[in-house]
C-alpha positions, 0 to 999 in steps of 0.5 A: 500500500502506497501510504506512509504512516510511519516516519521511517518509510520515506527514508527507507523507500528512497534508500532501498530503491537506490540500493536495490531498484528491483524492490517496490515501495513498502507494502505495494503489491507487484504490478501485473504486466501491461496488456493483460486484463486486470484481475477481479476488482477490489469490489469483488473481494470479500471483506474480512469481518473484524469484530472489534470490541471497544469500551472506555474505563472511567479514567478515560482509557480506551480499550480495543479488543479483537479475538483471533483464535488462529494461533496461541498468541496475543499482543498487548499494545498501548498507544499514547497520543503524543509524538514529535509534533507535541514538542516545541523548540527546546525539547525536540526529541523528548518524545523519542527519549521516552520511547527508550526511558519507558524501559528504564525502570518504574516504582516496582520494576527495575531498569530493563526488567520489563523486557527481560521478564517478558522475554523469559516467558517467550514474549517479545517487546518493541516500541516506536515513535512517530510525529503523531503517536508513541506505541509500546507493544508486548507479544506473549503467550495468551496465558501471560497477557495479564502479566503484560497488562500489569507491566504496562499499567505500572509504567503508565504512571509510575516511571522513575525519571532519574537524572542518570537515566535521562543522561544515558538515554540522551546519549543513545538518542544523540548517537542514533541521530548521528548514525542514521541522519548526520552521516547519511546523505539521504537522511540529510536530504530528507532533513532539508526537505522537511524543513523546506516543506513545513515553515510553521507546523511542528512537522518541521522536525520529526521523531529522532530529535535534534542534537541541540535540543537533546543536549539541553533537555532537563529532568524537569522537562521530562517530568512535565512531558510525562505528566502531560501525555502519559495519562490513561485519558491520552492512551488506547490499550489494544489487545488482539489474540487468542483470548476471550473478552470476559476474562480480559475485561476483568484483567484490564479493570484490575490493572488499569482501573485504579489509575486516576484520570489526568488533565486532558493534554493541549492540542493547539498546533500552529497551522501551516500556511498555504504554499504559494510558490515552489521551494527548491534546494540542492545539497552537494555531498559526495554520494554515489547515487543522486536522489531527488525528493519532491512533495506536495502538501495534502490534507490530513489522513482523515480527509475524504480526498485521501483514498483518491490520493492513495490510488494515485500513489499506486498508479504512479509507483505500484510495481514495475508497470507503474507510471514512474518506473515505466517512464524513468527506469524502463523506457527513458533509462534516466533513473534506477528507481522512482516512486511515490507515497502518501505521507498520511499524518494526523495533520496535513501531510505530503504526497511524495515523489522521488527518483534515484539515478546514477551520477552520469545521468542528467539530474535536470532531465530526471526532475523534468520527467517526474514533473511530466508524469505528474502533469499527465495525471493532471491532464488526462484521467487514468485508464480503467486498467490502472484504476482497477490495478491500484484498487487491487493493490490497496485491497491486497495490502490491507488483507496482508496486514491482517496476517499477524496479531501485531500488525492488526493491533498496530493498524488499529492504533494508527487509525485511532490517532492518525486517522482519528477513528479506529473504525477507519481501519476496520473499513479496510479496502472499502474506502477505495471502492467509490474512487473513480478515475475522475476523482484521481484526476481531481485530486491531482489537479487540486494538490499536485501543482507547481506552486505547492511543490517542495523539492530537494536534490541530492547530488555530488559536487561538480568535479574540482568543486569542494562539497558544500557544508551540511545545510541543516533546516531550521531545527528540522530532522529527517522523516524517521520513525524511531523504532525500538528493537532490542529487548533490553535497550530499545534501538531506533530504526 
């Protein structure tokens, strides 16, 4: 599916496309070969029935439960409605720090014991931070769901924020920033791109943080952030797996019920003004594979235009017969990879197009070809074949996402906070059924216009010319999803 819910996907897509051009955008189904009849449309596909149970505790904690008896496994996930957009200049990166610090001990659980205890019973833990949310998940045998609930309830309001812990995790996150952004040319390009695209809204910076702010985050800042956002009324508990609803309700009441309700967090974000002229920048750094990344402002994830934009993204980059690959890679041989993705965010996001090419190709021609393909979808409706293929790809992406309890729970949590309602995920592929070729052309004409374009080109310096110094944006960091992997000390992807 050509939708980007997490901050890392854009960076990952560009990097992988540049390194392994035979791969498609994450989640996109491989395209059918041109010339053959399109397979059955998404309308003919049976929609999986997801009987999600929902209830809310007196303290405001929302609970979602989906019974899945295909295998003896269950996942417990807690989504907090807080991400990097809830930071301000001076504490950028603190949301990401909490993703790590939540494993560093609470009143009754010593540092690193949360992960170790669950690992000893055959479980796995993970966590990630995006612009819009922070999620913690524990996948365990069903008989240990109560234990996982107890551990999650413990750290919701009883985290211990010692100065030594804060300093330790500060260093971990700063090193992560240096490794994955400052020493990565593509990371630098995306950093500059996000800074250009957003001038007012806190999407200007992202989850990984900035070194300057990480250096000065204090224990008082961390405690204030924790007390503001880590509250039951700012969280959704999601349990999916081989369980029954009755016993689960009792466990949830037992462990989360006594936690008092907090003050509702503030939700006042600066509004990004409309873009009225194209914004361009070039970074000249020693790279083997130049990259051009362009983006157009689009509405928030909950907007009715998003399904048509997602269909458009699939038309442009869904497989080897997609328009960008067919034109730039297969026909004109200008690029080794090209693609597009909708950056669907809680607040207005971006429609991304990009291409990676060899140094002996003319970057101006690559940019011109991208612009010409965007103009094509504005000027002429897509074909019925392309429309059906895109819908099938999106429907397949939804069905494939149901294969694991982890995947279902994560999609429910993302829909709850990014799209504003978990029912949006349950709707599944039906959201695309009503999209027409005229809808796709309409959104292309509305959003994919030159005055709404931000573009950054990453290329090597001219022969004999020194490389330009790094051009950081005004406090921006690249579009990276912080994703903890280690069961003892989370490491961000």
